[in-house]
C-alpha positions in Angstrom: 0.0 -0.2 0.0 1.6 3.3 -0.8 2.3 5.7 2.1 3.0 9.5 1.5 5.3 10.1 4.7 6.5 13.8 5.0 8.8 14.1 7.8 10.1 17.5 7.9 14.0 18.0 9.8 14.1 21.4 11.5 12.2 24.4 11.1 13.6 27.1 13.4 11.8 30.7 13.7 14.5 33.7 14.6 12.7 36.4 16.4 16.1 39.2 16.8 13.2 41.8 17.5 15.0 44.5 15.4 12.9 44.3 12.7 13.6 40.9 10.5 12.3 37.0 11.3 14.2 34.8 9.4 11.7 31.7 8.9 14.4 28.7 7.6 13.1 25.8 6.1 15.5 22.3 6.2 14.5 20.4 2.9 16.0 17.3 1.1 17.6 19.8 -1.2 18.7 22.5 0.0 17.3 25.8 2.4 15.3 28.5 1.7 15.4 31.3 4.4 13.0 33.7 4.1 13.2 38.1 5.7 10.0 39.6 7.1 9.7 43.0 8.4 7.3 43.6 11.0 4.7 44.7 8.9 5.3 41.2 6.6 5.0 39.0 9.8 0.4 38.8 10.3 0.7 38.3 14.1 4.1 40.5 14.9 1.9 42.9 17.2 1.8 39.9 19.3 5.6 40.5 18.8 5.6 44.0 19.0 3.6 44.2 22.3 6.0 41.8 24.1 9.1 44.0 23.2 7.5 47.0 24.4 6.9 45.1 28.0 9.8 42.5 28.2 12.9 44.4 28.8 14.8 41.4 27.1 14.3 39.3 24.1 16.0 35.8 23.0 17.4 35.2 19.0 17.1 31.3 19.1 19.1 30.1 16.3 17.9 26.2 16.6 15.5 24.4 18.5 18.1 23.2 21.2 18.4 26.7 22.6 14.7 27.7 22.3 14.0 28.1 25.6 11.8 31.5 25.7 11.3 33.3 23.1 9.3 36.0 24.9 9.2 36.7 27.5 6.4 38.1 30.0 6.3 39.6 33.3 5.2 38.2 35.6 2.6 40.5 36.9 -1.0 39.7 38.0 -3.9 41.8 38.8 -4.9 40.6 42.8 -8.5 39.9 41.6 -9.7 38.4 38.6 -13.6 38.4 39.0 -15.5 35.6 36.7 -16.1 37.0 33.5 -12.9 39.3 34.2 -11.0 39.9 30.8 -7.1 38.8 31.2 -5.9 39.2 27.7 -7.4 39.6 23.9 -5.8 39.0 20.3 -7.2 39.7 17.0 -6.8 37.4 14.1 -6.4 39.1 11.1 -5.0 38.8 7.4 -6.9 35.6 6.2 -10.3 35.1 4.4 -11.9 33.8 6.9 -9.9 34.1 10.5 -11.9 31.9 12.7 -10.8 30.0 15.6 -12.6 26.3 15.2 -10.4 24.6 18.4 -8.3 26.1 21.6 -6.4 23.8 24.5 -4.2 24.4 26.9 -0.6 22.8 26.3 1.6 22.7 29.3 4.2 26.4 29.4 6.6 25.8 26.8 8.8 29.2 27.4 9.1 28.5 31.0 7.3 31.4 33.0 5.2 28.7 35.2 2.0 29.7 33.2 0.7 26.8 30.7 0.1 28.4 27.4 -3.1 27.9 24.3 -2.8 26.5 21.4 -5.5 27.9 18.5 -6.1 26.6 15.5 -8.5 28.5 13.5 -9.7 29.3 10.0 -6.6 31.3 8.2 -4.6 28.2 7.5 -2.3 29.1 11.3 -1.8 27.5 14.4 -0.9 29.0 16.8 0.7 28.6 20.6 -0.9 31.4 22.7 1.4 32.7 26.3 -1.2 31.6 28.4 0.5 34.8 30.9 -0.2 37.1 29.0 -1.8 40.6 30.0 -4.2 42.7 28.2 -3.2 41.7 24.8 -2.9 38.0 23.6 1.1 36.8 22.7 1.6 34.7 20.4 4.7 32.3 21.2 4.7 30.4 18.0 3.0 31.0 14.3 2.6 27.1 12.0 1.2 28.0 9.3 -0.6 25.1 6.7 -0.4 25.9 3.0 -3.6 24.8 1.4 -5.8 24.0 4.9 -7.4 24.2 7.9 -8.7 22.6 10.7 -12.3 21.4 10.7 -13.7 21.4 14.4 -12.1 21.1 18.7 -11.9 17.6 17.2 -9.3 18.3 14.5 -6.4 19.3 17.8 -4.8 17.0 20.4 -2.4 17.6 22.9 0.1 15.1 23.0 3.5 14.1 25.6 6.7 14.6 24.2 7.7 12.8 20.6 10.4 14.6 19.9 11.7 14.0 23.0 12.7 17.6 23.5 11.1 17.5 26.8 7.9 19.3 26.2 4.7 18.1 25.2 3.5 18.3 21.0 1.1 18.5 19.0 -1.5 16.5 16.7 -4.1 17.8 13.9 -6.2 17.0 10.8 -6.6 19.2 8.6 -9.1 20.0 5.7 -8.8 21.2 2.2 -6.5 20.7 -0.2 -4.6 19.7 3.0 -6.0 17.0 4.0 -3.6 15.1 6.2 -2.6 14.8 9.5 0.2 16.1 11.2 2.9 16.8 14.5 4.1 19.2 15.3 6.2 20.3 18.3 4.7 21.6 21.2 8.1 24.0 21.9 8.4 26.0 18.3 5.4 24.6 15.8 7.7 23.0 13.2 6.7 20.3 11.7 7.4 16.9 13.3 5.7 14.2 10.7 2.8 14.2 8.6 0.9 11.6 7.4 -0.4 12.8 3.4 -4.0 11.1 3.5 -3.7 11.1 -0.4 -2.6 8.2 -1.0 -6.0 7.3 -1.6 -7.1 8.8 -4.3 -7.7 12.3 -3.6 -7.8 12.4 0.6 -9.8 13.2 3.0 -10.6 15.6 5.6 -9.4 14.8 8.8 -12.4 15.7 10.8 -11.4 14.5 14.4 -7.6 13.1 16.3 -7.4 12.3 19.5 -4.2 11.1 21.5 -4.5 9.0 24.5 -3.2 5.3 24.7 -0.5 3.5 23.6 -1.3 1.2 20.5 1.5 -0.7 19.9 3.3 -1.1 23.3 6.4 1.0 22.4 5.6 3.5 25.2 4.5 6.9 23.2 1.0 7.7 22.8 -0.1 6.9 19.4 -2.8 9.2 16.9 -6.2 8.2 16.0 -7.6 10.0 13.3 -10.6 9.6 11.1 -11.6 10.5 7.3 -13.6 11.7 5.1 -13.7 10.8 1.5 -13.2 13.0 -2.3 -15.2 14.1 -4.5 -15.2 10.7 -7.0 -15.5 7.8 -4.1 -12.2 7.2 -3.7 -10.9 9.3 -0.7 -10.2 7.3 2.3 -13.1 7.1 4.4 -11.0 5.3 7.4 -9.8 5.4 11.1 -6.4 5.4 11.1 -4.3 4.6 14.0 -0.4 6.0 14.1 2.7 5.8 15.1 3.8 8.2 17.6 7.0 8.5 16.9 6.6 8.5 13.1 2.9 8.8 11.5 3.4 5.1 10.1 0.1 3.7 9.6 0.3 1.2 12.9 -3.2 -0.3 11.4 -6.4 0.9 9.5 -9.8 0.6 9.4 -11.8 0.6 5.9 -15.6 2.2 7.0 -17.4 2.0 4.1 -18.3 5.8 4.5 -16.8 9.3 5.6 -15.8 9.2 9.1 -16.6 11.9 11.4 -15.3 10.4 14.9 -13.1 8.9 17.1 -11.1 8.3 20.4 -9.0 5.4 22.0 -10.9 3.5 25.1 -10.1 1.7 28.0 -10.5 -2.2 26.6 -13.7 -3.4 26.4 -12.7 -6.7 24.0 -10.8 -8.1 27.4 -7.6 -8.5 26.0 -6.5 -6.0 27.9 -5.2 -3.1 25.5 -7.0 -0.5 24.8 -10.0 0.6 21.7 -11.4 2.7 19.1 -15.3 4.2 19.4 -15.8 5.6 16.2 -18.8 7.6 14.7 -19.5 7.5 10.4 -22.0 7.9 8.2 -22.1 5.0 4.5 -21.7 6.4 1.3 -24.2 8.0 0.8 -24.2 9.5 3.8 -28.0 8.2 4.9 -27.4 6.4 7.8 -25.2 7.0 11.0 -23.2 3.8 12.6 -21.2 3.8 15.5 -18.5 1.5 15.8 -16.4 -0.3 18.1 -12.6 -1.2 16.8 -10.3 -3.8 18.2 -7.1 -1.2 19.3 -4.9 -4.1 18.7 -5.5 -5.8 15.5 -7.7 -2.3 13.5 -10.6 -4.8 13.4 -14.7 -4.4 13.8 -16.2 -5.8 17.0 -19.9 -4.0 16.9 -21.6 -1.7 14.8 -24.4 0.0 15.7 -27.3 2.0 13.2 -28.6 5.0 13.5 -31.6 7.2 12.0 -29.4 9.7 11.4 -27.8 10.2 8.4 -24.5 10.4 11.2 -22.9 9.8 14.1 -20.6 12.8 14.8 -20.6 12.3 18.4 -18.6 9.7 20.5 -17.4 9.7 23.6 -16.3 7.1 26.6 -18.8 6.2 29.5 -18.2 4.3 32.7 -19.7 1.4 33.2 -23.0 0.8 33.2 -24.0 -2.7 32.4 -22.3 -3.8 35.4 -20.2 -6.5 33.1 -16.2 -4.9 34.1 -15.4 -2.5 31.0 -17.1 0.7 30.7 -19.8 2.0 28.0 -20.5 4.0 25.1 -22.6 6.8 24.0 -22.9 7.8 20.3 -25.0 11.0 18.8 -26.2 11.4 15.5 -27.3 13.7 13.5 -31.6 14.0 14.4 -31.0 14.5 17.6 -31.1 10.9 19.0 -28.7 9.6 21.9 -27.6 5.6 22.2 -26.1 4.2 25.7 -24.5 1.2 23.8 -22.5 -1.2 25.8 -19.0 -1.4 24.4 -18.0 -4.9 24.9 -20.9 -6.1 23.2 -22.8 -3.1 20.9 -26.0 -3.4 22.7 -28.3 -1.1 23.2 -28.1 0.5 26.9 -30.5 3.2 26.6 -31.7 6.1 24.2 -32.3 9.5 24.4 -33.7 12.6 21.7 -32.9 16.2 22.5 -35.1 17.6 19.2 -34.7 17.8 16.0 -30.9 18.7 15.9 -27.2 18.2 14.6 -25.3 16.6 17.7 -21.8 17.5 16.4 -20.0 15.8 19.7 -20.5 15.0 23.2 -17.3 17.1 26.2 -17.3 14.3 28.9 -18.3 15.8 32.0 -17.6 14.5 35.8 -20.6 13.7 37.5 -22.7 15.9 38.2 -25.4 14.3 40.1 -23.5 12.0 43.3 -25.4 8.8 41.3 -21.2 7.5 40.9 -21.5 7.6 37.0 -19.7 9.8 34.8 -22.1 12.4 31.9 -22.2 14.3 29.0 -23.1 17.5 27.7 -23.5 17.3 23.7 -22.7 20.4 21.1 -25.8 21.0 18.4 -27.7 22.5 16.4 -30.7 24.1 15.9 -32.6 24.2 19.2 -32.2 27.2 22.0 -31.1 25.3 24.7 -28.4 23.0 26.5 -27.8 20.2 28.9 -26.0 17.3 30.5 -27.5 14.1 29.4 -27.0 11.5 32.8 -24.4 9.1 31.3 -26.4 6.1 33.6 -29.6 6.4 32.4 -29.7 8.7 29.2 -31.7 11.1 31.2 -31.4 15.0 31.0 -30.0 16.2 34.7 -31.3 19.5 32.8 -31.6 22.2 31.0 -31.1 25.4 30.0 -32.1 28.2 27.8 -29.7 30.2 25.5 -29.3 32.9 23.5 -28.8 30.6 20.7 -27.9 27.3 19.2 -24.9 25.9 22.1 -23.2 25.2 19.6 -19.7 25.3 21.6 -19.6 23.8 25.1 -16.7 23.1 27.3 -16.9 21.2 31.0 -14.6 23.2 33.5 -13.6 22.4 36.7 -15.5 23.4 40.2 -16.0 27.0 40.2 -18.4 27.0 43.2 -17.0 25.1 45.1 -19.4 23.2 45.2 -17.0 20.1 44.0 -19.2 20.0 40.8 -17.3 21.0 37.4 -19.1 23.6 35.8 -19.6 24.4 32.0 -18.8 26.7 29.3 -21.6 27.7 26.8 -20.8 29.4 23.1 -23.3 30.5 21.0 -23.7 31.6 17.4 -25.8 32.3 14.5 -27.8 35.6 16.0 -27.3 35.8 19.6 -23.5 35.6 20.2 -23.3 35.0 23.6 -20.7 33.2 26.0 -21.8 31.8 29.3 -20.4 30.2 32.9 -23.2 27.7 34.0 -23.3 26.2 37.4 -22.9 21.9 36.2 -25.0 20.7 39.0 -28.7 22.6 37.3 -27.9 24.7 34.7 -28.1 27.9 36.1 -26.1 31.3 35.1 -23.0 32.0 37.7 -23.3 35.2 35.9 -24.8 37.1 33.4 -24.0 35.9 30.0 -21.5 37.6 28.4 -22.2 39.0 24.8 -19.5 38.3 22.1 -20.3 39.9 19.7 -19.5 38.0 17.1 -20.4 33.7 17.0 -18.6 32.1 18.8 -17.0 29.1 17.1 -15.2 28.0 19.8 -14.7 27.4 23.6 -12.6 25.9 25.9 -11.7 25.8 29.8 -8.3 26.3 30.2 -6.1 25.4 32.7 -6.0 28.4 35.7 -3.5 31.0 34.4 -4.3 33.6 37.4 -3.4 31.4 39.9 -7.3 31.5 41.6 -8.2 27.7 41.5 -10.5 27.6 38.2 -9.9 26.6 35.3 -10.3 29.7 32.3 -12.8 30.7 29.6 -11.1 31.4 25.5 -13.6 31.7 23.5 -13.3 32.2 19.6 -15.0 34.4 16.8 -16.4 33.5 13.9 -14.2 37.3 12.6 -11.5 36.4 14.5 -11.5 37.9 18.1 -9.8 35.5 20.8 -10.8 36.3 24.9 -9.9 34.5 27.2 -11.5 35.1 30.3 -11.3 34.7 34.3 -13.1 31.3 35.9 -13.0 33.7 38.8 -11.7 32.4 42.4 -12.8 29.5 43.4 -14.8 29.7 47.6 -14.0 26.5 48.7 -17.8 25.8 50.1 -18.1 24.1 53.4 -19.5 20.7 52.7 -20.2 18.4 56.0 -22.7 15.4 56.0 -23.3 14.3 59.7 -25.4 10.9 60.1 -28.2 10.7 62.5 -30.7 7.9 62.9 -33.5 7.0 66.1 -35.6 4.1 65.6 -38.3 3.1 68.2 -39.5 0.8 70.0 -36.1 -0.1 71.1 -36.4 -2.6 73.7 -39.5 -6.0 73.3 -40.3 -9.4 72.8 -39.3 -11.5 69.3 -40.4 -11.4 66.8 -40.0 -7.7 67.0 -41.1 -5.0 64.7 -38.2 -2.1 64.6 -38.6 1.6 62.9 -36.1 3.5 62.0 -35.9 7.7 61.1 -33.3 8.6 58.9 -32.4 11.9 61.1 -28.8 12.9 58.9 -28.1 16.4 57.8 -26.0 18.0 54.8 -24.6 21.3 54.8 -23.8 22.7 51.5 -25.0 19.2 49.3 -26.8 16.1 48.8 -27.0 13.0 50.7 -27.9 10.5 48.1 -27.4 7.7 49.5 -28.3 5.4 53.1 -27.4 1.9 54.1 -28.3 0.7 57.0 -26.0 -2.2 59.2 -28.9 -3.2 61.8 -26.9 -6.2 63.2 -22.8 -5.3 63.1 -22.2 -7.3 60.9 -20.6 -5.7 57.9 -23.6 -6.4 55.8 -25.7 -4.2 54.1 -29.1 -4.5 55.1 -31.0 -1.4 53.8 -30.4 1.7 51.2 -33.7 3.1 52.1 -33.4 5.7 53.1 -36.0 4.8 56.4 -36.5 1.3 56.7 -37.5 -1.3 58.7 -36.3 -4.0 60.9 -38.2 -7.3 62.3 -36.0 -9.0 65.3 -35.5 -11.9 67.2 -34.1 -11.9 70.7 -30.6 -9.9 70.8 -29.1 -7.5 71.6 -28.0 -5.3 68.9 -25.7 -2.7 67.2 -26.8 -0.4 64.3 -24.5 1.7 62.3 -25.2 4.3 59.1 -23.6 5.4 56.4 -24.7 8.4 54.8 -23.5 9.8 51.2 -23.1 12.6 48.7 -21.7 10.3 46.3 -17.7 12.0 47.3 -17.6 12.3 51.3 -19.2 10.5 54.1 -20.6 10.2 57.3 -21.2 6.5 59.4 -23.1 6.5 62.8 -23.0 3.6 64.6 -25.0 3.1 68.5 -23.9 0.4 70.4 -26.4 -1.8 72.2 -28.9 -0.1 70.8 -31.9 -2.3 70.5 -33.0 -5.1 72.5 -35.0 -8.6 72.2 -35.7 -10.5 74.4 -37.5 -14.2 73.6 -41.4 -14.0 74.1 -42.6 -14.7 78.1 -44.5 -17.1 79.0 -46.2 -18.2 82.3 -49.4 -20.9 83.1 -52.1 -20.6 85.4 -51.5 -24.0 87.8 -54.4 -25.8 90.4 -56.4 -23.6 91.3 -57.1 -25.5 95.4 -59.1 -23.8 98.0 -58.6 -24.4 101.5 -60.1 -22.8 104.8 -62.4 -19.0 103.7 -59.4 -19.0 101.2 -59.1 -20.1 97.3 -55.4 -20.3 95.9 -54.2 -20.2 92.4 -50.3 -20.5 91.3 -48.4 -18.6 88.1 -45.9 -20.5 86.5 -43.1 -19.1 84.3 -42.1 -21.5 81.8 -41.3 -19.2 79.5 -36.8 -18.2 78.4 -36.0 -15.6 80.6 -37.4 -14.1 83.9 -40.5 -12.3 83.5 -41.0 -8.9 86.2 -44.9 -7.1 86.7 -47.0 -10.3 86.2 -50.8 -8.7 86.6 -53.0 -11.2 88.2 -56.6 -11.1 89.2 -59.2 -13.5 90.2 -63.3 -13.7 89.6 -65.9 -15.5 91.0 -69.4 -15.7 90.4 -72.4 -17.7 92.0 -73.8 -16.4 95.9 -70.5 -15.2 97.1 -71.0 -13.4 100.6 -66.5 -12.2 100.6 -64.1 -12.5 98.4 -65.7 -12.2 95.2 -62.5 -11.3 93.7 -59.0 -9.8 94.1 -56.2 -9.1 92.3 -52.6 -7.3 92.5 -49.0 -7.6 90.5 -46.4 -10.0 90.9 -42.7 -8.2 91.4 -40.7 -11.3 89.3 -41.2 -14.9 88.8 -37.6 -16.3 87.8 -37.5 -19.1 84.9 -38.9 -21.9 86.2 -40.4 -20.6 89.7 -43.4 -19.6 90.7 -46.3 -17.7 92.7 -48.8 -18.4 94.3 -52.2 -16.0 94.5 -55.1 -15.8 97.3 -58.2 -15.1 97.7 -59.6 -14.3 101.4 -61.7 -14.8 103.2 -63.8 -16.7 101.1 -68.1 -17.2 102.4 -70.6 -18.4 100.3 -72.7 -21.3 99.4 -73.7 -22.7 96.2 -72.1 -23.3 92.5 -69.3 -21.4 91.7 -67.4 -20.3 88.3 -63.5 -19.2 89.2 -61.3 -17.3 86.7 -58.1 -17.2 87.0 -56.4 -14.3 84.5 -52.3 -13.2 84.1 -50.2 -11.4 81.8 -46.6 -9.8 81.4 -47.4 -6.3 81.3 -47.4 -5.9 77.6 -47.7 -9.0 76.8 -50.4 -11.7 76.2 -53.2 -12.5 78.4 -53.7 -16.2 79.9 -56.8 -17.2 81.8 -57.9 -20.8 83.4 -61.3 -21.4 85.1 -62.6 -23.9 87.3 -66.2 -24.6 89.1 -67.3 -25.7 92.0 -69.8 -26.0 94.7 -69.1 -23.5 98.0 -70.5 -24.6 101.2 -69.9 -21.5 103.8 -66.0 -21.2 104.6 -65.4 -24.2 102.1 -65.0 -26.1 98.9 -66.8 -29.5 98.6 -66.3 -29.8 95.2 -64.4 -29.5 91.6 -66.0 -29.9 88.2 
C-alpha cells in the first residue's frame, strides 16, 4: 500500500527584536530563508507588544536553544472576578479568521504558566502565551499551506514525541492539505505528516485523538478519522498512527466518511485500549457507531442510527455492570444512544429534538449517582443540557440565546465539588455562558460576544485563582480569555444520625428506623444500614423497617453524597427478649380461701405479672382479688390467693394473668362452695 509520509528535519523561527524575522525551512535539496519585516508578519503585533513590555528578547538559532522566545512579565491583578477579561487578541489577514479549536498545552516558555494552542480557518495554528495580560501574545505560528482545522475535534495535545522535554501537538487538516500532522509544542515545527492523498484525492481529517499507546513502544499514538473525496475514492477510514513517526499501525476502512474517533479503555478483554468511531454510509443517509479492536484494527460491533451521520462519540463509565466502560453516540437527528461497549447492544436511548449533534464533551458526575455524564454540542434548539451517563435522562436543560454549538466542561468554579460548564452560542445571538454544573443556572449574566462563538475551551488556571479560564474564539477572529473567577470553597459536610422505635421488646420485634442525617451545601444521595453490626448492608432505604429475633443489637447508618460519607453507630441499641410464657397452674381451695399458681414456663425471668381472680355465684366475701407479682424466675411460680372466702352454692372461678405489655392467659374452674370451704371441683 502506497504511503505518503513527510518528515520535516528542522524549521527554526528567528526573532531578533530588531525589525526582521528569519524563517528557515529544512528541505532535502537545500535551505530556504525568508526575511520578513515586522509589517509582513501577520502576528507581529504580538511580538511588538511583548518587546514593549519586556526588558529582554531571545533570538534562538535552533530548536536546541529555543528556550523562551518571548518573555512575559509575571504581573497579576489582585483579583480577576469571574468573566473578567484577562487578555484579547484579534486574528487578521485571512479571508476567514475564525478560531475552530482551542486547547491548553503545558508551559513551553518556562514562565510557569501553561500556554494555549489555537487553530483558525486562516490556515494557521498559533500558540499563545498563557501568561499574557491585556493583549494576547503569540509564541509561535505554524502555517498549513492549503488547509485548516475543521473543529475542536481536529486538535489534540500529545506527550513529548521528539524528546525535547515539551508536549507536542497533533492536528487533522481539511481543505487541500488533508493530512494528520504532528507539530513541536515548543516551536510549532513539523515533526511528521501523514498525507491522506495516498487514497484518491485524500479526505478531510475530522478528528484526531491521542490518549493511548497501541503498539507498546511506550509512546502515545494518534488516532484519526477521515472523509471521502469527490470521486468516492478517498480514504474513508480510521487511522491508528505511530506516535513517533506517523506511519500506520493499522487502518480500518469505514465504507463511508468517518467523522469521529476516540481511544477508550479495553472492552475486548485483551488488556489493550480499544477505539470508538462514528461515521456514515457512502450516501450519508445512515449513521454508524462502531467499536474497533485497538490491537488489530478489526471491527468488534456496529450500531446503526436513523440519523444520517454519527459525529459524537464518548466513553461512559461501566453502565452495564460487566466490568468494562461503555459508550455513548449521538447522530444528526438528535438521537443519543448508550451502548454496551463489549457487545454493541443498546443500554438506553434519548432524543434532544431535531438537532444535529456535532460532538459530546464528557463531564465528571454532576448528579452524584457515581457515573460520569455528557454535554452535547448541537444545532437548532436554543437550550443546552447535560445527559445522565447512566440512564440517558436529561439531568438539566438551560435556555440559551441561540444554538449551543460549542460547550466545554470546566473544573468546579462554585466550590460545591461539582464541575461546571462553559457554553458558546452562534448565528443570531452570540453569547458566552458560565453555567453551574449541578442545575445549569447562570453563574453570571451571559457575556455578549458580538460575533458567532465558533470555539470555546476551558484552559488551565492562568491567574492562580483556582479556576480554569474560558477562552472564546469568534467568527471574525476575536479571541478572548476570560477569568473563571476565584473558587470559594464551600464547607461541605454530612452528619449521619437516626432514631428507632421501639428499642426494647419481645421477639419477633418490628423496629422502624428514621433517618435524621443532615447535609451542609450538598445533598445526601445514599443510605446504607447495618442492622446487626455484621459488616453487611441490610437496607439502602432512607427510612427502613427491620424485624429482630432475641438478642442485643448494634446498629449503624452510613450516608453519602457520592463523594464524602459519614457513619453513625449506636452500640447495644436494640434489645429483644424471647416471648414471655406464663401458665396458670392448679386452682385449689382451703379454709376460707382460694388459691391459684402462676408459673413462668418461658426462657427469661418475667417481671410485673398482673393477675386477677373473679368468682361468680352466691359469694358473700371474696368475690374478687387482683395484684402484681414483681417477678417470677425461669421455672419458678407464685401463689395468688382470695381470702376470706364465704358463700353457698355453685361457683365459677376465673384466673387471669399477663406480663405487662404481653398477652393474657386465663384459666377457669367450677366448684361448690359450702360456707367456708369448696367441697368439690368440677
